[in-house]
C-alpha positions as CSV (number, residue, x, y, z in Angstrom):
1,M,-59.9,-44.4,-127.0
2,L,-61.3,-47.1,-124.7
3,N,-58.2,-49.3,-125.5
4,L,-56.1,-46.8,-123.5
5,F,-57.9,-48.0,-120.4
6,K,-57.0,-51.7,-121.0
7,D,-53.3,-51.9,-120.1
8,V,-53.3,-49.7,-117.0
9,E,-51.1,-50.8,-114.2
10,A,-52.0,-48.0,-111.7
11,V,-54.2,-45.1,-111.2
12,I,-53.1,-42.0,-109.2
13,F,-55.7,-39.5,-108.0
14,D,-55.5,-36.0,-106.7
15,V,-58.0,-35.2,-104.0
16,D,-59.4,-31.6,-104.1
17,G,-61.2,-31.2,-107.4
18,V,-61.0,-34.9,-108.2
19,L,-62.0,-37.2,-105.3
20,S,-63.8,-34.2,-103.7
21,P,-65.4,-31.1,-105.2
22,S,-63.1,-28.2,-105.7
23,N,-65.0,-26.2,-103.1
24,V,-64.3,-26.9,-99.4
25,L,-65.9,-25.7,-96.2
26,I,-63.5,-23.9,-93.8
27,L,-64.2,-24.2,-90.1
28,E,-63.4,-21.4,-87.7
29,N,-60.3,-23.3,-86.6
30,G,-59.0,-23.3,-90.2
31,Q,-59.7,-27.0,-90.8
32,L,-61.0,-27.9,-94.2
33,L,-64.0,-30.2,-94.7
34,R,-64.2,-32.2,-97.9
35,Q,-67.1,-34.2,-99.4
36,T,-66.5,-37.4,-101.2
37,S,-68.6,-39.8,-103.3
38,T,-69.5,-43.2,-101.8
39,R,-69.6,-44.6,-105.3
40,D,-66.0,-43.5,-105.9
41,G,-65.1,-45.2,-102.6
42,Y,-66.7,-48.4,-103.6
43,A,-65.0,-48.4,-107.0
44,I,-61.6,-47.7,-105.4
45,K,-62.0,-50.5,-102.9
46,Y,-63.2,-52.9,-105.6
47,A,-60.4,-51.9,-108.0
48,I,-57.8,-52.6,-105.2
49,R,-59.3,-56.0,-104.5
50,S,-59.2,-56.8,-108.2
51,G,-55.5,-56.1,-108.2
52,L,-55.2,-52.6,-109.6
53,K,-52.7,-50.3,-107.9
54,I,-54.3,-47.1,-106.6
55,A,-52.4,-44.1,-105.1
56,I,-53.2,-40.6,-104.1
57,I,-50.9,-37.6,-104.4
58,T,-52.3,-34.4,-102.9
59,G,-51.1,-31.1,-101.7
60,G,-53.6,-31.2,-98.9
61,K,-52.9,-32.7,-95.5
62,S,-56.0,-34.0,-93.9
63,D,-56.1,-36.8,-91.4
64,G,-59.7,-37.5,-92.4
65,V,-58.8,-38.0,-96.0
66,I,-55.9,-40.3,-95.2
67,R,-58.1,-42.4,-92.9
68,R,-60.9,-42.5,-95.4
69,Y,-58.7,-43.8,-98.2
70,N,-56.6,-46.1,-95.9
71,N,-59.9,-47.7,-94.8
72,L,-60.7,-48.3,-98.5
73,G,-57.4,-50.1,-99.0
74,V,-55.3,-47.2,-100.4
75,M,-51.9,-47.6,-98.8
76,D,-49.9,-45.3,-101.1
77,I,-51.1,-41.8,-100.0
78,F,-48.7,-38.9,-100.5
79,A,-50.3,-36.0,-98.5
80,G,-49.0,-32.5,-97.9
81,V,-47.0,-32.8,-101.1
82,E,-45.3,-29.7,-102.5
83,D,-43.5,-31.5,-105.3
84,K,-45.9,-33.9,-107.0
85,I,-43.2,-35.0,-109.4
86,E,-41.0,-36.2,-106.6
87,A,-43.9,-38.2,-105.0
88,F,-44.8,-39.6,-108.4
89,E,-41.2,-40.8,-109.1
90,D,-41.0,-42.3,-105.6
91,Y,-44.2,-44.2,-106.3
92,I,-43.2,-45.6,-109.7
93,Y,-39.8,-46.5,-108.4
94,A,-41.2,-48.4,-105.4
95,Y,-43.4,-50.6,-107.6
96,D,-41.2,-50.6,-110.8
97,L,-44.1,-49.1,-112.8
98,N,-44.1,-48.0,-116.4
99,P,-45.3,-44.4,-116.5
100,E,-46.9,-45.1,-119.9
101,K,-49.3,-47.5,-118.2
102,I,-50.4,-45.1,-115.5
103,I,-53.5,-42.9,-115.3
104,Y,-53.1,-39.7,-113.4
105,V,-56.4,-37.9,-112.6
106,G,-55.9,-34.2,-111.9
107,D,-57.9,-31.0,-112.1
108,D,-55.6,-28.0,-111.7
109,L,-52.1,-26.6,-112.3
110,P,-50.3,-28.4,-109.5
111,D,-51.2,-31.7,-111.4
112,Y,-49.9,-30.4,-114.8
113,E,-46.3,-31.6,-114.6
114,V,-47.2,-35.1,-113.4
115,M,-49.9,-35.4,-116.0
116,Q,-47.3,-34.8,-118.7
117,K,-45.2,-37.8,-117.4
118,V,-48.0,-40.4,-117.6
119,G,-49.3,-42.3,-120.6
120,F,-52.9,-41.5,-119.8
121,P,-53.7,-38.2,-118.2
122,C,-57.4,-37.8,-117.2
123,C,-59.5,-35.1,-115.6
124,P,-63.0,-34.3,-114.4
125,N,-65.4,-32.3,-116.5
126,D,-64.8,-29.2,-114.4
127,A,-61.0,-29.2,-114.5
128,A,-59.0,-26.1,-115.4
129,P,-58.7,-25.4,-119.1
130,E,-54.9,-26.1,-119.1
131,I,-55.6,-29.6,-117.6
132,K,-58.3,-30.4,-120.1
133,A,-56.0,-29.4,-122.9
134,I,-53.5,-32.2,-122.0
135,S,-55.9,-34.8,-120.9
136,K,-56.5,-37.9,-123.1
137,Y,-59.9,-38.5,-121.3
138,I,-62.2,-35.9,-119.9
139,S,-64.8,-37.5,-117.7
140,P,-68.3,-36.1,-118.2
141,I,-68.5,-36.0,-114.4
142,N,-67.4,-33.2,-112.1
143,G,-64.8,-33.7,-109.5
144,G,-66.1,-35.3,-106.3
145,F,-69.2,-36.7,-107.9
146,G,-68.0,-40.0,-109.4
147,V,-64.9,-39.3,-111.5
148,A,-63.0,-42.2,-109.9
149,R,-65.9,-44.6,-110.4
150,D,-66.2,-43.5,-114.1
151,I,-62.5,-44.2,-114.8
152,L,-62.1,-47.3,-112.6
153,E,-65.2,-48.9,-114.0
154,K,-64.0,-48.5,-117.6
155,I,-60.6,-50.1,-116.7
156,M,-62.2,-53.1,-114.9
157,K,-64.9,-53.7,-117.6
158,L,-62.2,-53.8,-120.3
159,N,-60.1,-56.2,-118.2
160,G,-63.0,-58.4,-117.2
161,T,-62.8,-57.7,-113.5
162,W,-65.9,-55.6,-113.1
163,M,-68.7,-57.4,-111.2
164,K,-66.6,-60.6,-110.7
165,T,-68.2,-62.7,-108.1
166,D,-64.9,-64.0,-106.8
167,I,-63.9,-60.5,-105.5
168,S,-65.0,-60.4,-101.9
169,M,-66.5,-57.0,-100.9
170,S,-67.7,-58.0,-97.4
171,N,-67.0,-55.8,-94.3
172,E,-68.2,-52.6,-96.0
């Protein structure tokens, strides 16, 4: 199974339930507060600097989420998306990507259709049963607690880019 991580061109993440836990805090004004893993953030930044394409497709629309991931170097963020297939197709068209060489990490039914279009669907340990059933890799980690790190580290280790001294990580 590890060989599936080797030829990956891009990784696409959902947010709620993947990059953040599936539970959110709701403020009185209706704003949602999300928690994220700093280790996921480090791995995302490191992966981008090593040349891996990273994107986010999420139904949520949070300025904080967009700022957080833009600051890590993620420039392809599709937020407030109702049709994840359309966003996915726009992304692969823009970069001429092969869907068979893409990992999509999702956790619930809105991710189902896109996950069927990629070569390597993945999910966190606490994903919905329907998502686990179609995933080629189920991380032992729950959403929001290091799933991105788990997956990105595997990709970079297999490709020899993990812990390379020539990848500058200054300005944290």
